[in-house]
Structures are given as C-alpha cells and as structure tokens.
N, C-alpha and C positions, 0 to 999 in steps of 0.2 A: 215574699211569702211563698212564691212558686219554687224558689230555690230551696227554701227550708223544707217544703213538703217533699221535694224529691230526695233530699238527704235522709229524711225519715223513712220514706218508702224503701230506699236502697240500703238502709241500715248502716250508713257510714258513721264511724265514731270520731274521725278526725278529718280535717280538710285535706291533709296531704294524702289521704287514702282515696280521694275522689278521682277517678279516671274517666268516668262517663257521666254526662248530665243531660237529661231530657227535659227541655223546656218548650217543646212544640205545642202549637194549638192552645196557647194560654191567653191570647188577645193582648200580648205585651207590646207596649210602645217604646219602652226603654228597659235596660237591664243594668244593674249596678256592676261595678268592677268585679271580675272573676279572678283577680290576682291571688285570692286566698286559696285557690286550687292550682298549685304549681305543677301538678302531675296530670292535669286534665288532658285527655287524649281524644275523647269522642264527645262532640257537642251538637245537639239538635236544637235549633231555634227557628225551624221552619214554620210557616203558616202563622206568623204573627204580624205586627205592624211596625217592625223595627226600621228606624231611619238612619241610625249611625252605629258604628262598631267600636266605639272608644273603650268598651268594657273588655276588649281582648288584648290589650297592649302588653300584658304580662304572661300570657298563656303560650309559652314557646314550645310546649310539647304536643300541641294539637296535631293529630294525624288525619282526623276526619271532621269536617265542618259542614253543617247543613244549614244554609241561610236562604233557601228558596222560599218563594211565596211571601215576600216581605215588601217593604216600601223603600228599599235602598236606592239612592240616586248617585252616590259616589262612595268608593271604597279607598280613596287615596289616603295613604299613611296609616291604614288600619290593619293590613294583612301581610305586608312585605316581610315582617319579622318571623313569619311562620314557615321556617325552612324545612320543617319535618312533615308538612301537610302533604297528604297523598290523595285525598278525596275532597273536592270542594264543589258544593252545589250552590249556584247563585241564580238559577233560572227563575223566571217570573218575578223580576224586580223592575226598577226604573233606571237602570244603568244606560247612559246615553253616549258616553265618550269612550270609544273603543281603545284609542291610544293610551289614555290615562289608566283605564282598567287593566290592560295587558301589562303596562309598565309596573303596576303594583304587584302583579303576579310573577314577574320575571325571577325574583329571588327564590321562588319555590322550586328548587332543583329536584325535589322528589315527587312533585305533583304528577299524577298519572291519570286521574279521572276528573274532568271539569265539565260543568254544565253552565252555559250562559244563554241558552235559548230563551225566547219570550222576554227579551230585553230590547229596548230600542236600538242598541248597538248591533244586534244580530241581523239587522236589515241592511247593513253595509254589504255591497256586492262582493267585496273581497274579505269579508269577516272571517270565514273559516280558514282560508289560507294564511291570513295575517296571524291568527292565533297559533296555527300550527308552526309557523316559522319562528315566532318569538318565544314560544313555549315548547321547545323540542321534546321535553320529557313527557308531555301529555300523550297518552296512548288511546284514551277514549274521550272524545269530545262530543258533547250533546248526544250521548247515548249511541254514538257511531264510532267504530274503530277508525283510527287514522291510518291511511294506507301509504305505502311507499310512493305511489304515483302522486298522491297529494303533497307529500313532502317535497318531491321534485318540482311540482308546480309552484309550491310556496316559495322555494328557493329562486325560481325564475322570476316570480312576481316581486319579491321583496329585496332580492340581492342579485340582479342579473349579471353584474360584473363577476361575482364569485362563481356563479353558475357557468359562465363562459370559461373562467380559469380552470375549474374542475374538469371541464370537458376537453381542454386543450393542453394541459400539462403533460409532458412526456419526458423521458430521460434519454439523452443521446450519448453515443460513443462512436469512436472510429472503429472500423472493421478491417481486419487483415484481408486484403483482396486475394492474396495468394491461396488462401484456403477455400476460395469460392469457385475456383476453376474458371469456366467461361460463362457462368450464369450470373445474372444480377437479380438478387432476391427482392421480392416485394409481396406484400400481403394481397395485392390485387393482380399480380402478374404471374401466370403459371407457365408461360412459354420461355424456354431457355434462350439466352442470347446466342446469336449466330457465331460460330467459331471462325475467327479470321484465318485466312490462308497466309501463313507467315513465310516470306521468301527466305531462302538460305542466306546466311551472312548478315541478316538484319539484326541489329542490336539496339535496344532502347538506350537513349542517352549518348549514342555515338554520333557526333555531328559530321563525321566525314565518311566517305565511301558507303553511303546509304544505298541499299538496294531497293528500288521502288516496288510498291505493291502492284500486282496486276489489276486489282480492282480497287478504286479509290475508297469504296465503302469499307474495305478491310483496314485501310489506314486509319480511318475515323474510329472504327471499333477498337483497333489495337491501342490507339491513344486513350480511348475512354477507359480501357481496363487498367491503365496506370493511375487514374485519378483516385482520390480518396473516396471511400464508400462510407456513408453515415447510416447508422442504425438507430432508430428511435423506438422506444418501448413505452407504452402507456397502459394504465389499468382502469378498470371500471370503478371510479371513485364512489359511486352510489352504493357499492357493496362493501365499502370499508367503514367499519363502525367508528363512530366518534368516541372521544374520551368519555363523554357522558353516557353514551350507550354501552360502552364496555363496563363502566362502573355500575350502572343499573342492570346490566345483563338483559336488556330488553330486545337486543338484536342478535340473532344467531350468527355465528361466524360462518361465512361462506368462502369457499375457495376462490381466490382472486384469479381473474382472467386477464392475461397479458396480450396486448396487440403489438406486434413488431412490424415496423415498416423500414425498408432499406431503400436508399436512393443515393445518387451521386450528386 
C-alpha cells in the first residue's frame, strides 16, 4: 500500500518510469520485491524496521540507497550486485561483522559516500582504516572526508608488504663514468671526490712498467674511478594515481618527483 500511495503521489503511469521511490518513516517491517521498477535509481527506506533486503535483488540501476535507522543485522548477498551505487547510508543499524559487511560492498566500484557509524562493527579499533583500504573508491566515510594520510596508514595496516615494496622499488642502470669527471654523484653527498695525482706514464690495465703513486690514497681513488657506477631512480608512488582513480577522476594528476642515487 505504501508503494501504491507513492506511485499515485508522483503520478507515475508505468512501472518503467519509476526512478525514485520514497518509503521512509512508514513503520515497514518488510517490503515486497521491487523488481517491477527496473530503472529505479533513488530509494529511501530509512527510519523503518527493515531486517532483510531481499527485495532489492533486481534493482541494478540504483545509484542512491538510504537504509539508515532500520534493524539490519546482515547484508550478505543483498547489495553486491549494485555496481552503480554511489551513495549508501547504513548507519544506525545492527551490523556486527566488519569483514562480511565490507566484503559485500567490494563490488561497488562507483561507491563514493558511505555511512556505517552507529553500528556495532564501527567500534572496531581499526574500523575506519579497514574500510578505507578495502573500499578505495569511497571519498566520504561517516560524514568525514578520506585523507591521503589515512589511505597511507590503511595500506601500512592492511598490506604492510605492499607498502614496503612501494617505498623501496627503484629503477637502476649503469652510468658512464667518463662523463662524470672526478666526482661521484649522490643525493646525499655534495663534496666532490678528491682528484688523484696521476704519475706520468701510468696506464690503467698495463701490468708492466707501472709507475707507483706518490700517495697510496691516490692509487685507491684511481682504481675506484674505473669501477662501474650504478644509478637508481625512484618516484613517490603515493602521488601516482591508480587505474581506478584515473577512471573516476577523483585524484588530481601531480607532477612526479624523482629521487636519483648514485653509488659504486
């Protein structure tokens, strides 16, 4: 009856024309299947007594869903097909299992606004970082913007190995030492290497008739200049947008910063 009343109020002539349905504050304990509304995009069911969501199994076009202030204890198998969902309110329910709840929402690649506060699962000490890591598309969680610092902390918490790799990956190549003169480059070394005093007649690679250096340190330094020099370059991976961020265009492109280190 509540659905029929809303259809009359909105003046819908056909079920396929229904894109929004307001069923909030009706004291509803259950709702029949809404599969007759294949183009439904906006649905308000907040402030009722709903305990299951089986009526949503055919509504693939939903982009906004308001389920807050109900009696939901589990959403497993009820929402994962809603890949177009952008806004989801689930606060003030009885959701207890953080892992199962987040697993159900993983398929929502367009989800940007999510409310889960005032549920038992929100009292988990790692709750916010856990949600941020496993639902990377979410920009506004529990009415608070997700920051880059939180994303970094979430990565360290939930995937420390990946965090370590992202901080340590670099690209290496051999450097032509002849173009470097007598200096050895380093991101932390600003003093040029001392020029060795080369005695006349000394030739590298000539094992006979060698003229000794006057200073043994010069011999060591001269030998060092013949060794291969390696150059490693790394970038700040936190500033590199992921494929999902590029698709959603939620992260502004920043100029990459390259750190180069040279050593023998």
